[in-house]
N, C-alpha and C positions, 0 to 999 in steps of 0.2 A: 242248291244245285243237287240233282239226283245223279244216280251212278250213270245213267245213259248220257247225260250231259257232261259229266267228268270224262267219261270214256271217249266222247266225241272231240273234247278238247285235247285229251292225250294223243289221239290220231291227228288232229289238226297240227299239233307241234311236231310229230313225227314226220308227217308229209312235208312240213314246211323246213324243218332243221336236218333231216337225216336222209330222207329217201332221195336218191339221185339215179339218173339213168346212165348205165355204163355201156360201153361200146366194145364188143367182142368179135371174134371170127365168125361166130354164128348169128350175129345181129345184136340188136340193142336189148338190155335186160336191166330190171330194176337192181339196185345194189345190195338187195338182200336174197338174191337169187344166185345159183350157180349158173353162170353163163355158158358153161359147156353141157349144161342138161336141158333138153327141151322141156321136160315135165316140170322141173323146178322154174324155169323161166315163165312158162304158161301159168303156174300157179301164182307167181308173184304178180304178173300182170293181172290176173283175175281179182287178186285182193286189192291192188291199186285202183282198179275200175270200181269195185264197191265202195271203197273209201273216198273216192272222187279226188284222189291225189292229183295236183297238177304236174305236169311233167317239168323236171329241172335237170338240165344236163351239166350243170356246174359239178366239179369234182370236189370231193371232200379229202383233206390230207390225212395220210396215215390212219391212225386209230380213232379218228374223229368220230365216226359213225357209232363206234362201241361206247365212247365216252359220253355222247349226247343222249344215247339210249339210257345209260345209267341214270344221268340226271334228270331226264324227262320221267322215267319211271319212279324214281324216287319222288318226285314232285306230285305225281299221280297218287302213290300211296299215301304221302303225307296229307293231301288235300282230301282224299277219300276218308281217311281215318278220323279227321275232324268231325265227321257226321256220325261217327260210330263210338264217341266218347261215352255215351251213356250204357253201351253194350260191354266195352272193356275200359272202365276208368283207369286213369293214370296219366303220368306226365311223360310223353314220349318224345324222343329226339331222332333225327333222321341224318344218316351219314353216307357219303360216297367215299369209297377207297379208303376206309379206316382199318387200322388193324384191331383184331378181335382181343388184343390184350389189354384194351382199355375197359373191358367188361369183366364183371365180377367172376363169371364161370371160367374165365380164361386168363385172368391177370397173373397167375403163376408162371406162365409161359414166359413172362418177361425174365423171370429167374433163370429158367432153362437156357433161354437164348444167351444170356450174358455168361453162363457157365460154359457153354459150348464154345463162344467166342474166344475164351481164354484157355481152353483146353483141347489141343489137336487130337488126343486119344479119345475124348468123349465125342468130340464132333465126327470122328471117322467111324465110330462104334455104333452110334445111334443116329446119325444124320441130323439134318437141321431143318426140316420141313414141318415144323410145328406150328409157325405163326402164320395164319390166314389173313391175308389183306382182302376183305370181302368187298364185292361190287357195291352192295348197298346194306347197310345195317340199321336195324331199328333198336333203339335202346330205351329202357324204361327206368326213371329214375327211382331209387328207393323213396319209401314214404316216411313222413315224420310220424312220431307216436301220436301226435295230436290228431293226425288224420286217420291214423289206423284205429284210434280209441274212440270212434264216433259212438259206438254202441257199448263201450265199457269193457272191450276184450282185455285190455291191459291194465285197467284201473285197479290199483291195490295188488298187483301180482307180485310175486318174488322177483327180485333183481336178476336171479340166475336161471330164470325162465324165459323162453323165446330170445335168448341171448346171441343167437348164432344165426338166425334166419336172415337172408339177404334182403328181405322185404323192408325191414326195419333199416332207417337211415342211419342210425346210431351204431349199427353192426357192420355197415358195409360203405367204404368210401367210393365205390364204383357203380357205374350204372349196370343194370340187369340186360344181358343181351336178349332181347325178345324175338328178333327175326333176323335171318340172313337171306338176302335175295342175290342170286347169281344172274347176271345178265348176259345173254348170248345173242347178239345181233343175228348171227348165222351159226350153224352147228356144222363142224366137221368132226370126224371120228376122234381125233386127237384132242379137240376141245371139250367133247363129251366126257373123255377120260379124265382130263384135267379137272372138271367140276366134280366128278365122283371121288377123286383124290383129295380134294379140299373138304368134301362133306365128310369123308372118313376121318380126316384129322379133327373136324369139329365134334364128331362123335366120340372119338377115342380119347381125346385130350381135355375134355370138360370136367370141371369140378361143379357139380349141380346139375340142373335139368338142362335138356336140350332146348335150344330156341327153335322156333319155326325155321326149317331149312327148304327153300325153294328155288326154283330156276324159272325164268322168263326169257322167251326167244321170239324172233320174228321169222325164223326159219320156215320156208314154204313147203318143203318136200317132207312129207309125213315119214317116210323111211328114215330120214336123218333125225327127226323129233323123237322117233322111236328108239334110237340109240341113247338118247337121255332118259326118256320118260319111263321105258320098260325096264324091268329088272327086279332087284331085290327090295327096292322101296327105301333106299337110303335118303333120297329126297322125299319130302312130304308130298310134293306134286310138282309137275311141269305146267307152266302157263304160257298161252300164245298171245301175242299182242292184239290178234284178230281172229279168235277161232271160229266163230259162225261164218265170217266171210271165207276162211279157209275151207270150211266144210262144203260150203255152197259151191266154191270154185272147183274142188275136187269132184264132188258129185256131179257136176256139169261136165267134167273131163271124161266121166265113164270109166275112168281106171278102176277095175275091180281091186287091184291089190292096194291102191292108195286109200280107197273108200273103206275096205276093211280093216286097213292099219289104223285109220282114224277112229273107227267104230271100237276097235279093241281098246285103245287108249282112253277114249272118252267113257265109254261103258266101264272100263276096269278102274275108273277114277284116278287115272295117271295123267290126264291131261284136261285142263280148263282154260276158260278165258280170262283175260286180264281183269275184267269186271268182277269174277269171283274173288280174287286175290285179296282185297282189303277186308272182305268178309270172313274168309278163313283165317287171316292173321288175327282177328278178335274172337275166333271161336274157341 
């Protein structure tokens, strides 16, 4: 199966399991649009038309859309990376809503959390927003010496050499956090800020190298995507679940501001399509 077929299956599942038509004061709108905005609604309808989504008026409960978006995106990434094992070898595992403390770069945060729970003074002085429960995480298992030593890099080496590297299974009991994927079915200003806060915690509190840190969204309004995509580059990149379809829809709308906003993000390497994501994760 190639990336186009994987992407098509990804969209088939999103259309079937997530996208619903909502009813508002200004008329019907897809549930990833802002029903109070004509622009947002028009862009969402345009994407739906290009994806050939069938209309579904059944409501979803509560946070169902976001939860399903996480699971479907996780499946897409997992399925895609199986075809890229030769590019980035390793034994990977994929999780939804898992604490980062199970990974070797962040396992020390368990100790900090326990200390804060038992000490009100520490908790009030330093706060407790250290532990991130990521939407999607990709973990890489440390490797056995037998696998690493295929070309003799460890053969007859001193016991006190390479004794701390997290790549060796004998040195690390935890998986290595390879990637963190934040899933935002839609973007509002407060949600964009929450994502940035989580990213800063990942950057500041690690012991070891950073994982890939990315976000993916179905938000149809370029101005709101920009709230997450543009800035200092704390995120590696933002991915859209249907970027070519969004670009075509916005171009057809004739909105110069929206067209220019998308161009800045794409040309500035801050916004890419979901089909780029698995390749970037093994780069």
